[in-house]
C-alpha positions as CSV (number, residue, x, y, z in Angstrom):
1,M,193.0,168.0,119.5
2,L,195.3,165.0,119.4
3,Y,192.9,163.0,117.2
4,A,192.5,165.9,114.7
5,Q,196.3,166.2,114.5
6,M,196.6,162.4,113.9
7,V,194.0,162.6,111.1
8,R,195.8,165.5,109.5
9,E,199.1,163.6,109.6
10,M,197.5,160.5,108.1
11,E,195.9,162.6,105.3
12,H,199.3,164.2,104.6
13,H,201.0,160.9,104.5
14,M,198.4,159.4,102.2
15,S,198.6,162.4,99.9
16,E,202.2,161.4,99.3
17,I,200.9,158.0,98.1
18,V,197.5,158.8,96.4
19,D,196.0,162.0,95.0
20,L,192.3,161.2,95.2
21,Q,191.4,164.4,93.4
22,R,193.1,163.2,90.3
23,I,191.0,160.0,90.0
24,K,187.9,162.0,90.8
25,D,188.7,164.4,88.0
26,T,189.4,161.6,85.6
27,S,186.2,159.8,86.5
28,D,184.2,163.1,86.5
29,G,182.5,162.0,89.7
30,D,181.3,158.7,88.3
31,F,182.0,156.2,91.1
32,E,181.4,153.1,88.9
33,F,183.9,154.4,86.4
34,E,186.3,155.3,89.2
35,N,186.0,151.8,90.6
36,T,186.7,150.2,87.2
37,L,189.8,152.4,86.7
38,I,191.2,151.6,90.1
39,Q,190.6,147.9,89.8
40,E,192.1,147.7,86.3
41,F,195.1,149.8,87.4
42,L,195.7,147.5,90.4
43,S,195.4,144.4,88.2
44,D,197.6,145.7,85.4
45,G,200.0,147.3,87.9
46,R,200.6,144.0,89.6
47,V,201.5,142.5,86.2
48,H,203.9,145.4,85.4
49,L,205.5,145.2,88.8
50,A,206.2,141.5,88.3
51,E,207.6,142.2,84.8
52,I,209.9,144.9,86.1
53,E,211.1,142.5,88.8
54,E,211.8,139.8,86.2
55,A,213.5,142.2,83.9
56,M,215.8,143.4,86.7
57,K,216.6,139.8,87.7
58,K,217.7,139.1,84.1
59,N,219.6,142.4,84.0
60,Q,217.4,143.7,81.2
61,I,217.8,147.3,82.2
62,A,216.2,148.8,79.0
63,E,213.1,146.6,79.5
64,A,212.9,147.5,83.2
65,R,213.1,151.2,82.2
66,T,210.4,150.8,79.6
67,L,208.0,148.9,81.9
68,S,208.7,151.5,84.7
69,H,207.8,154.3,82.2
70,T,204.5,152.6,81.4
71,L,203.7,152.1,85.1
72,K,204.5,155.7,85.8
73,G,202.0,156.8,83.2
74,M,199.3,154.4,84.4
75,S,199.9,155.6,87.9
76,G,199.4,159.2,86.9
77,N,196.0,158.5,85.5
78,V,194.6,157.3,88.8
79,G,196.5,159.6,91.1
80,A,198.9,157.0,92.4
81,V,201.6,159.6,92.9
82,G,203.8,157.3,95.2
83,I,204.0,154.7,92.5
84,Q,204.6,157.4,89.9
85,A,207.5,158.7,91.8
86,A,209.0,155.2,92.5
87,S,208.6,154.3,88.8
88,L,210.4,157.5,87.8
89,A,213.2,156.7,90.2
90,I,213.7,153.3,88.5
91,Q,213.6,155.0,85.1
92,E,216.2,157.6,86.1
93,A,218.4,155.0,87.8
94,A,218.3,152.8,84.6
95,D,219.2,155.9,82.5
96,A,222.2,156.6,84.7
97,G,223.3,153.0,84.8
98,R,222.7,152.7,88.6
99,L,219.6,150.5,88.8
100,T,219.7,148.6,92.1
101,S,217.3,146.3,94.0
102,D,216.5,149.1,96.5
103,K,214.6,151.0,93.8
104,L,212.5,147.9,93.2
105,A,212.0,147.4,96.9
106,S,210.7,151.0,97.2
107,L,208.3,150.5,94.3
108,K,207.0,147.2,95.7
109,D,206.5,148.9,99.1
110,V,204.6,151.9,97.8
111,F,202.6,149.7,95.5
112,G,201.4,147.6,98.5
113,K,200.5,150.8,100.4
114,T,198.6,152.2,97.4
115,E,196.8,148.9,96.8
116,T,195.7,148.9,100.5
117,F,194.6,152.5,100.3
118,F,192.5,152.0,97.2
119,Q,190.9,148.8,98.6
120,E,189.9,150.6,101.7
121,Y,188.7,153.6,99.7
122,L,186.5,151.5,97.5
123,A,185.2,149.4,100.4
124,Q,183.7,152.4,102.0
125,Y,181.4,152.9,99.0
126,T,180.7,149.2,98.3
127,D,179.9,147.9,101.8
């Protein structure tokens, strides 16, 4: 019983980070396509994350907002709901003139968790 509860809690926590059903719907059950989408998302996402960080360091708020908006859309396509939410938080903070480094830290944290999740998810089908 304790194990089952732990698994449910882990699944609930992960559902706050990734909605696997969304990527499965997008790929229409084609794992190779799913794998490609995830790998491209992670690669492009890392670039966008670095660009957001650089824009924030240079106090280029409008650029950080635009990049966050793009990352938010990319995230939605693969079900990366945690990144989507963190990107929206940056966008909203930029719009309100309250963009702070804690928003970037949250985005970096959830990106790392998402990347780990996707890598483990893909590994179970490629090993």
